[in-house]
C-alpha positions as CSV (number, residue, x, y, z in Angstrom):
1,X,-34.8,-4.9,2.6
2,X,-31.5,-6.2,4.0
3,X,-28.5,-4.5,5.5
4,X,-25.1,-6.2,5.9
5,X,-22.8,-5.4,8.8
6,X,-19.4,-7.0,9.1
7,X,-18.0,-8.4,12.4
8,X,-14.6,-9.9,13.2
9,X,-15.1,-13.0,11.1
10,X,-18.7,-13.1,10.2
11,X,-21.2,-11.0,8.1
12,X,-24.1,-9.8,10.1
13,X,-27.3,-9.6,8.1
14,X,-30.3,-7.8,9.4
15,X,-33.6,-8.4,7.6
16,X,-36.8,-6.3,7.6
17,X,-40.1,-7.8,8.6
18,X,-43.7,-6.5,8.6
19,X,-42.9,-3.0,7.6
20,X,-41.6,-2.1,11.0
21,X,-37.8,-2.3,10.4
22,X,-35.6,0.5,9.2
23,X,-32.0,0.1,8.4
24,X,-29.6,2.7,9.7
25,X,-27.7,4.5,7.0
26,X,-24.9,3.8,6.9
27,X,-24.4,0.5,8.8
28,X,-21.5,0.7,11.2
29,X,-18.6,-1.8,11.6
30,X,-17.7,-2.2,15.2
31,X,-14.6,-4.3,14.9
32,X,-14.7,-7.5,16.9
33,X,-18.1,-6.5,18.4
34,X,-21.2,-7.2,16.4
35,X,-23.4,-4.1,16.2
36,X,-27.0,-4.6,15.0
37,X,-27.3,-1.0,13.7
38,X,-30.2,-2.3,11.6
39,X,-32.2,-3.5,14.5
40,X,-36.0,-3.2,14.2
41,X,-37.4,0.2,14.7
42,X,-41.1,-0.2,15.5
43,X,-43.9,2.3,15.7
44,X,-44.9,4.0,18.9
45,X,-48.2,3.5,20.6
46,X,-49.3,6.8,22.2
47,X,-51.7,6.8,25.1
48,X,-54.0,9.8,25.5
49,X,-52.8,11.8,22.5
50,X,-55.2,13.5,20.2
51,X,-55.7,11.4,17.0
52,X,-54.7,13.3,13.9
53,X,-54.2,10.4,11.5
54,X,-57.8,9.6,10.8
55,X,-57.5,6.1,12.4
56,X,-58.5,7.0,15.9
57,X,-61.8,7.7,17.6
58,X,-61.3,11.4,18.1
59,X,-61.3,11.1,21.9
60,X,-57.6,10.4,22.3
61,X,-58.0,6.6,22.1
62,X,-56.3,4.3,19.6
63,X,-58.5,2.0,17.4
64,X,-55.4,0.5,15.8
65,X,-52.1,-0.3,17.4
66,X,-48.7,-1.5,16.2
67,X,-48.3,-5.1,17.5
68,X,-44.7,-4.4,18.3
69,X,-45.4,-1.3,20.4
70,X,-45.5,-1.3,24.1
71,X,-48.8,-1.1,26.0
72,X,-47.6,-0.9,29.6
73,X,-48.4,1.7,32.1
74,X,-45.3,3.8,31.4
75,X,-46.8,5.8,28.5
76,X,-45.4,5.5,25.0
77,X,-42.2,3.6,24.1
78,X,-40.7,1.8,21.1
79,X,-40.3,-2.0,21.3
80,X,-37.1,-3.4,19.7
81,X,-36.8,-6.6,17.7
82,X,-33.9,-8.5,16.1
83,X,-33.7,-10.9,13.2
84,X,-30.0,-11.6,12.5
85,X,-28.1,-14.1,10.5
86,X,-24.4,-14.7,11.3
87,X,-22.6,-16.2,8.3
88,X,-19.0,-17.6,8.2
89,X,-16.5,-15.1,7.1
90,X,-12.7,-15.2,7.0
91,X,-11.0,-12.3,8.9
92,X,-7.4,-11.0,8.3
93,X,-5.2,-10.2,11.3
94,X,-1.7,-8.6,11.0
95,X,0.3,-9.1,14.2
96,X,2.5,-6.0,14.9
97,X,5.3,-7.4,17.1
98,X,7.8,-5.4,19.0
99,X,11.3,-6.9,18.6
100,X,13.2,-4.2,20.5
101,X,16.1,-5.2,22.9
102,X,13.8,-5.2,25.9
103,X,12.0,-8.3,24.5
104,X,15.1,-10.3,25.8
105,X,14.0,-9.7,29.4
106,X,12.7,-12.5,31.6
107,X,9.0,-13.3,31.4
108,X,7.6,-15.9,33.7
109,X,10.9,-17.8,33.6
110,X,11.5,-17.5,29.8
111,X,12.6,-14.7,27.5
112,X,9.8,-12.4,26.4
113,X,10.6,-13.0,22.8
114,X,10.3,-16.8,23.2
115,X,7.1,-16.5,25.2
116,X,5.4,-14.5,22.4
117,X,6.8,-16.9,19.8
118,X,5.4,-19.9,21.6
119,X,2.1,-18.2,22.3
120,X,1.7,-17.4,18.6
121,X,3.2,-20.4,16.7
122,X,3.9,-23.3,19.0
123,X,3.4,-26.3,16.7
124,X,1.0,-27.9,19.2
125,X,-1.1,-25.1,20.6
126,X,0.0,-21.7,19.3
127,X,-2.9,-19.3,18.6
128,X,-1.9,-18.9,14.9
129,X,-1.3,-22.6,14.6
130,X,-4.7,-23.5,15.8
131,X,-6.6,-21.0,13.7
132,X,-4.4,-20.7,10.5
133,X,-7.1,-22.4,8.4
134,X,-9.9,-20.0,9.6
135,X,-8.1,-16.7,9.9
136,X,-5.6,-15.1,7.5
137,X,-2.5,-14.1,9.6
138,X,0.4,-11.9,8.7
139,X,3.2,-10.5,10.9
140,X,5.1,-7.2,11.0
141,X,8.1,-7.4,13.5
142,X,9.5,-4.0,14.1
143,X,12.6,-2.3,15.6
144,X,15.1,0.5,14.7
145,X,18.8,1.2,15.0
146,X,21.1,4.2,14.4
147,X,21.0,3.6,10.6
148,X,17.5,2.6,9.8
149,X,14.0,3.4,11.3
150,X,11.8,1.6,11.3
151,X,13.2,-1.8,10.5
152,X,10.3,-4.2,9.6
153,X,10.5,-7.9,9.0
154,X,7.1,-8.8,7.6
155,X,4.9,-11.4,6.0
156,X,1.6,-10.4,4.3
157,X,-1.5,-12.1,5.6
158,X,-2.4,-15.5,4.2
159,X,-4.3,-18.7,5.3
160,X,-2.2,-21.6,6.6
161,X,0.7,-19.3,7.4
162,X,1.8,-20.6,10.8
163,X,5.0,-22.4,9.5
164,X,6.1,-19.3,7.5
165,X,5.5,-17.0,10.5
166,X,7.3,-19.4,12.8
167,X,10.4,-19.6,10.5
168,X,10.5,-15.8,10.3
169,X,10.3,-15.3,14.0
170,X,13.0,-18.0,14.6
171,X,15.3,-16.3,12.1
172,X,15.0,-12.9,13.9
173,X,16.5,-11.7,17.2
174,X,15.4,-8.8,19.4
175,X,17.4,-5.7,19.5
176,X,17.1,-1.9,19.0
177,X,14.4,0.6,19.8
178,X,10.6,0.8,19.6
179,X,9.2,3.1,16.9
180,X,5.7,1.9,17.4
181,X,3.8,4.7,15.6
182,X,5.8,4.5,12.4
183,X,5.6,0.7,12.4
184,X,1.8,0.6,13.0
185,X,1.4,2.9,10.0
186,X,3.4,0.5,7.8
187,X,1.4,-2.5,9.0
188,X,-1.8,-0.6,8.2
189,X,-0.5,0.0,4.7
190,X,0.1,-3.8,4.4
191,X,-3.5,-4.4,5.1
192,X,-4.8,-1.6,2.9
193,X,-2.7,-3.1,0.0
194,X,-4.3,-6.5,0.7
195,X,-7.0,-7.1,-1.9
196,X,-8.8,-10.0,0.0
197,X,-12.4,-9.1,0.8
198,X,-13.2,-9.1,4.5
199,X,-12.5,-7.5,7.9
200,X,-9.0,-6.6,8.7
201,X,-7.4,-6.0,12.1
202,X,-4.1,-5.1,13.7
203,X,-3.0,-6.7,16.9
204,X,-0.1,-4.8,18.6
205,X,2.1,-6.8,21.0
206,X,4.8,-4.6,22.7
207,X,6.7,-4.5,26.0
208,X,7.8,-0.9,26.2
209,X,6.9,2.7,25.9
210,X,7.1,3.9,22.3
211,X,9.7,6.1,20.8
212,X,9.9,7.6,17.4
213,X,12.3,7.7,14.5
214,X,12.9,11.4,15.2
215,X,13.5,10.9,18.9
216,X,14.7,7.3,19.5
217,X,15.2,7.9,23.2
218,X,12.4,10.2,24.6
219,X,13.5,11.6,27.9
220,X,11.6,14.8,28.7
221,X,7.8,14.6,29.6
222,X,7.0,16.4,26.3
223,X,9.1,13.9,24.2
224,X,7.4,11.0,26.0
225,X,4.0,12.5,25.4
226,X,4.8,13.1,21.7
227,X,5.9,9.5,21.2
228,X,2.7,8.2,22.8
229,X,0.6,10.6,20.7
230,X,2.3,9.3,17.5
231,X,1.1,5.7,18.4
232,X,-2.4,6.9,19.2
233,X,-2.6,8.8,15.9
234,X,-1.4,5.8,14.0
235,X,-4.2,3.5,15.4
236,X,-6.8,6.3,14.9
237,X,-5.8,6.6,11.3
238,X,-6.1,2.9,10.9
239,X,-9.5,2.8,12.5
240,X,-10.7,5.6,10.2
241,X,-9.5,3.5,7.3
242,X,-11.6,0.6,8.5
243,X,-8.9,-1.3,10.4
244,X,-9.4,-1.6,14.2
245,X,-6.4,-2.2,16.5
246,X,-6.1,-4.3,19.7
247,X,-3.2,-3.9,22.0
248,X,-1.3,-6.3,24.3
249,X,1.4,-5.2,26.8
250,X,4.0,-7.9,27.3
251,X,4.9,-7.0,30.9
252,X,4.1,-4.0,33.0
253,X,6.6,-1.3,31.7
254,X,4.0,0.5,29.6
255,X,1.8,3.1,31.5
256,X,-1.8,1.8,31.7
257,X,-3.1,5.3,30.8
258,X,-1.3,5.0,27.5
259,X,-2.5,1.5,26.9
260,X,-6.0,2.7,27.5
261,X,-5.6,5.6,25.0
262,X,-4.3,3.2,22.3
263,X,-7.1,0.7,23.0
264,X,-9.8,3.4,22.8
265,X,-8.4,5.0,19.6
266,X,-8.0,1.6,18.1
267,X,-11.7,0.9,18.1
268,X,-12.9,4.5,17.7
269,X,-14.1,5.1,21.2
270,X,-15.1,8.7,21.8
271,X,-14.7,10.7,25.1
272,X,-17.5,9.8,27.5
273,X,-18.0,6.3,26.0
274,X,-17.0,3.1,28.0
275,X,-13.4,2.3,27.7
276,X,-12.2,-0.5,25.3
277,X,-10.4,-3.4,26.8
278,X,-6.6,-3.6,26.6
279,X,-4.5,-6.6,27.7
280,X,-1.5,-6.5,30.1
281,X,0.1,-9.9,30.2
282,X,2.4,-10.4,33.2
283,X,3.2,-14.1,32.6
284,X,2.9,-16.6,29.8
285,X,-0.6,-17.9,31.0
286,X,-2.1,-14.4,30.8
287,X,-0.3,-13.8,27.5
288,X,-1.9,-16.9,26.0
289,X,-5.3,-15.8,27.4
290,X,-4.9,-12.3,25.8
291,X,-4.1,-13.7,22.4
292,X,-6.9,-16.2,22.7
293,X,-9.4,-13.5,23.6
294,X,-8.5,-11.4,20.7
295,X,-7.6,-13.9,18.0
296,X,-9.7,-16.9,18.9
297,X,-12.8,-15.0,19.9
298,X,-14.2,-15.0,16.3
299,X,-17.7,-14.1,17.3
300,X,-18.6,-11.6,19.9
301,X,-21.5,-12.4,22.2
302,X,-22.9,-8.9,22.4
303,X,-25.5,-7.5,20.0
304,X,-26.4,-3.8,20.1
305,X,-29.9,-2.5,19.5
306,X,-30.8,0.8,18.0
307,X,-33.8,1.2,20.4
308,X,-33.5,0.9,24.2
309,X,-34.9,-1.9,26.2
310,X,-35.3,-1.5,30.0
311,X,-34.8,-4.2,32.6
312,X,-38.5,-3.8,33.4
313,X,-39.5,-4.7,29.9
314,X,-36.8,-7.3,29.1
315,X,-38.8,-10.3,30.5
316,X,-41.4,-9.7,27.8
317,X,-38.8,-10.6,25.2
318,X,-37.9,-14.0,23.7
319,X,-34.4,-14.4,22.4
320,X,-33.9,-17.5,20.1
321,X,-30.8,-19.1,18.6
322,X,-31.6,-21.0,15.5
323,X,-35.3,-20.8,16.6
324,X,-34.6,-22.3,20.0
325,X,-35.6,-19.9,22.8
326,X,-32.9,-19.2,25.4
327,X,-33.8,-18.1,29.0
328,X,-33.6,-14.5,30.1
329,X,-31.3,-13.6,33.0
330,X,-29.7,-17.0,33.1
331,X,-26.0,-18.0,33.1
332,X,-26.6,-19.9,29.9
333,X,-29.1,-17.6,28.4
334,X,-29.1,-13.8,27.8
335,X,-29.2,-10.6,29.7
336,X,-29.2,-6.8,29.1
337,X,-25.9,-5.0,29.3
338,X,-27.2,-1.5,29.5
339,X,-30.4,-0.6,27.7
340,X,-29.1,-1.1,24.1
341,X,-27.0,-4.3,24.3
342,X,-28.1,-7.9,24.4
343,X,-25.4,-10.2,25.8
344,X,-25.4,-14.0,25.2
345,X,-24.0,-16.0,28.1
346,X,-22.4,-19.3,28.8
347,X,-23.5,-22.2,26.5
348,X,-25.6,-19.7,24.4
349,X,-22.4,-17.7,23.6
350,X,-20.6,-21.0,22.7
351,X,-23.5,-22.0,20.5
352,X,-23.0,-19.1,18.1
353,X,-19.3,-19.6,17.5
354,X,-19.5,-21.8,14.4
355,X,-21.4,-22.1,11.2
356,X,-24.4,-20.1,10.1
357,X,-26.5,-19.0,13.1
358,X,-29.7,-17.0,13.4
359,X,-30.4,-14.8,16.4
360,X,-33.9,-13.4,16.8
361,X,-35.6,-11.3,19.5
362,X,-39.3,-10.5,19.8
363,X,-40.9,-8.4,22.5
364,X,-44.4,-7.6,23.6
365,X,-43.0,-4.8,25.8
366,X,-45.9,-5.5,28.3
367,X,-45.1,-5.0,31.9
368,X,-46.2,-8.0,33.9
């Protein structure tokens, strides 16, 4: 039995072994993060329970035990396992770029518009330039004026698109207002109309609070809140359609609570769950880092389990990359991030970034 889960640029395949693995139904896409929703679900060894299965001794002891079940002093628990294959996969990213008048403002000694242009498509080291053969990129530049709303200059996603995107940016000037919600909805439609098979993402880069076509200059608290809600609704709709959104603030004019709302809605975070990251670039160095983190981070180094693993039991587990065991609680190995997330660190994270990679984890769940 196999179960495929898609990540930002790679298919995640979880295979069953030994009759102890059950695939969750359905498997869940987690955007740029790689969720192992089909992690192994092993049987439970129960200590001191009355045997009703016919395989026990009748006095509460077990004559047969599941080899993947824990046998420590803490009673009964389930011992997780992983057997994953990461396979190369081409993602699609539509950049949604604010080209309102405020993008002419200074940004680390250069105009914001030019800073974003160089970050994306500089011929030497632009994010799109470097990855154009591995990621399908498109762009939707948006603004509005008194006659039209929104105004979108766009290119649909394609491989090797850096030159075309650079020419479109260079032929366009900032000006007008910021109808972010309406523009995100149109960019989402561009991706929904795209017939290429694979994961699709929106990356919003904007430097100002949103307005709407109905209210191009929100002034009252209610108008501002309505404009923000319009943007949040747009990324929520995109996520429900299978398209996560990641947001970068170019400068500090956007309220951080609104950025957080957009970031959470963009990846489907529910109230009470940990917040999703958002990016607030205050200079060109941090702007480059933000795009690199979103666009160039093609494989995430966190894998989620569907069964918990405690810090006490983690040392009983071996994690292997391509059959080479990596150390636990080591800067170049792996660690637990909470009880259901395995995080690969340092050189181990780097090691999974290219090609077909297998990740396995086996545990005895014995307390030493």
